[in-house]
C-alpha positions as CSV (number, residue, x, y, z in Angstrom):
1,Y,-11.1,146.7,5.2
2,K,-14.5,145.9,6.4
3,N,-16.7,147.3,9.2
4,V,-15.4,146.2,12.7
5,N,-17.2,146.7,15.8
6,Y,-15.4,148.7,18.3
7,V,-13.6,146.6,21.0
8,Q,-11.5,148.0,23.8
9,D,-8.7,145.7,22.6
10,M,-8.3,147.7,19.4
11,W,-6.1,150.1,21.2
12,W,-3.6,147.9,22.4
13,Q,-3.4,145.0,19.8
14,F,-0.8,145.7,17.2
15,S,-0.8,143.2,14.1
16,Y,0.5,143.5,10.7
17,R,-2.4,141.2,9.3
18,D,-5.5,142.1,11.4
19,E,-7.9,144.4,10.0
20,A,-8.2,146.5,13.2
21,A,-9.0,150.0,13.5
22,R,-5.5,151.4,12.2
23,F,-6.9,154.9,12.5
24,L,-7.4,154.5,16.3
25,R,-3.9,153.3,16.7
26,G,-2.4,156.0,14.3
27,F,-4.2,158.6,16.3
28,F,-3.0,157.4,19.6
29,I,0.6,157.5,18.6
30,T,0.1,160.8,17.0
31,A,-1.4,162.1,20.2
32,L,1.5,160.7,22.2
33,L,4.1,162.3,20.1
34,L,2.3,165.6,20.1
35,L,2.2,165.3,23.8
36,A,5.9,164.4,24.1
37,Y,6.6,167.6,21.9
38,V,4.7,169.9,24.0
39,L,6.0,168.8,27.3
40,N,9.7,169.1,26.0
41,N,8.9,172.9,24.8
42,I,7.5,173.4,28.3
43,F,10.1,172.0,30.5
44,R,13.3,172.5,28.3
45,V,15.9,175.0,29.4
46,S,15.3,178.6,28.2
47,R,18.1,180.1,25.8
48,P,19.4,183.3,27.2
49,Q,19.2,186.2,25.0
50,P,22.3,188.0,23.9
51,A,23.4,190.9,26.1
52,E,22.4,194.2,25.3
53,K,24.5,196.8,23.4
54,L,27.4,198.1,25.2
55,T,26.9,201.5,27.0
56,A,29.6,204.3,26.6
57,A,30.5,203.5,30.3
58,D,31.0,199.8,29.3
59,L,33.2,200.8,26.4
60,A,35.2,203.2,28.6
61,D,36.0,200.3,31.0
62,L,36.7,197.9,28.4
63,R,39.0,200.3,26.4
64,A,40.9,200.9,29.9
65,I,41.3,197.2,30.7
66,A,42.3,196.2,27.0
67,G,44.9,199.2,27.1
68,K,46.8,197.6,30.0
69,S,46.7,194.1,28.3
70,H,49.6,192.7,26.4
71,D,47.3,190.8,24.1
72,A,46.0,192.6,21.0
73,I,42.9,190.2,20.8
74,S,41.6,192.1,23.9
75,F,40.7,194.9,21.5
76,L,38.2,192.9,19.8
77,S,35.8,193.4,22.8
78,L,35.4,197.2,21.6
79,L,33.6,195.9,18.2
80,G,30.3,195.4,20.2
81,D,29.4,192.3,18.5
82,K,30.0,190.2,21.8
83,S,28.8,189.8,25.0
84,I,30.9,190.6,28.0
85,L,31.1,188.9,31.4
86,W,32.4,191.1,34.0
87,N,34.0,189.7,37.4
88,T,32.6,191.2,40.5
89,N,35.2,193.9,40.8
90,R,34.5,194.9,37.1
91,D,38.3,194.7,36.5
92,A,38.6,191.8,34.3
93,F,36.2,190.2,31.6
94,I,35.6,187.5,29.1
95,M,34.3,188.2,25.7
96,Y,32.0,185.7,24.1
97,A,29.3,184.9,21.5
98,M,26.3,182.4,22.2
99,T,25.1,179.9,19.7
100,P,22.3,177.6,20.9
101,H,24.6,174.8,22.0
102,Y,27.9,176.6,22.8
103,W,29.2,179.9,24.3
104,V,32.4,180.6,22.6
105,A,34.9,183.0,24.5
106,M,37.4,184.7,22.4
107,G,40.8,184.3,24.0
108,D,41.7,184.3,27.7
109,P,40.1,186.4,30.0
110,V,41.4,190.0,30.1
111,G,42.3,192.2,33.0
112,N,43.2,191.4,36.7
113,S,45.0,187.9,36.3
114,Q,43.8,187.4,40.1
115,S,40.3,187.2,39.0
116,F,40.9,184.7,35.9
117,A,40.0,181.7,38.0
118,D,37.0,182.8,39.3
119,L,35.9,184.4,35.9
120,V,36.5,181.1,34.1
121,W,34.4,179.1,36.6
122,M,31.5,181.6,36.4
123,F,31.5,181.6,32.6
124,R,31.4,177.8,32.6
125,E,28.6,177.8,35.2
126,Q,26.5,180.4,33.4
127,A,26.9,178.2,30.2
128,D,26.0,175.0,31.9
129,H,23.0,176.8,33.4
130,A,21.8,177.8,30.0
131,G,22.1,174.3,28.7
132,A,25.3,175.2,26.5
133,H,28.8,174.1,26.3
134,A,31.6,176.6,27.3
135,V,34.3,176.8,24.9
136,F,37.5,178.8,24.8
137,Y,38.8,179.8,21.6
138,E,42.6,181.1,20.7
139,V,43.9,180.7,24.2
140,S,47.6,181.2,25.3
141,D,50.0,178.5,26.8
142,Q,50.4,180.4,30.1
143,H,46.8,179.8,30.9
144,L,46.4,176.2,30.0
145,P,46.5,174.8,33.5
146,L,43.7,177.2,34.4
147,Y,41.3,175.5,31.8
148,L,42.4,172.0,32.8
149,D,41.8,172.6,36.4
150,R,38.1,173.7,35.4
151,G,37.6,170.4,33.5
152,F,37.9,171.6,29.9
153,T,39.4,169.7,27.2
154,L,42.2,170.9,25.1
155,L,42.2,170.7,21.2
156,K,44.8,172.1,19.1
157,M,43.4,173.8,16.1
158,G,46.5,175.6,14.4
159,E,49.4,177.9,14.8
160,D,49.9,181.6,14.8
161,A,52.1,183.0,12.2
162,R,54.9,185.2,13.7
163,I,56.8,187.4,11.3
164,P,59.8,189.4,12.2
165,I,58.8,192.9,10.7
166,A,62.3,194.3,10.7
167,E,63.4,191.5,8.0
168,F,60.1,191.3,6.2
169,S,60.0,192.2,2.6
170,I,57.4,191.6,-0.3
171,E,60.2,191.7,-2.9
172,G,61.2,188.6,-4.7
173,R,59.5,186.2,-7.1
174,K,55.8,186.7,-8.3
């Protein structure tokens, strides 16, 4: 901790014992970290904003398509809390929500089954473009080959409960 004359080598000589200008080295490392942070923020992939609220026409189209579906989960699209990805003919859709690193689709695509393959691929491409992973949650067994062909990995996370309503009763022990 004595006065040391400035020498160009002080920037590059790193030693634990020398009494060199630690401030200069610390400043240099801090400046490099700050530069890396700024460059990362400038060049990173921007996250897309969630879709705007559904219009009355969107809700009418969703209601018509969900009404023809055999899966009750398709009516969750009418809640308005999910983004909707339409196919080009607007006769099929995927409902999904976005997090910073994942786009999570709720169930299988809904609507015209001929469009499902292109719709799943479009969903995956848009998620990749946004720097996120595409995820499908609660998919049916009949569409598993569709997801496998598109490069998805399958993880079983539970089972659905099926209760025969005709024989169901709440009578019995407490």
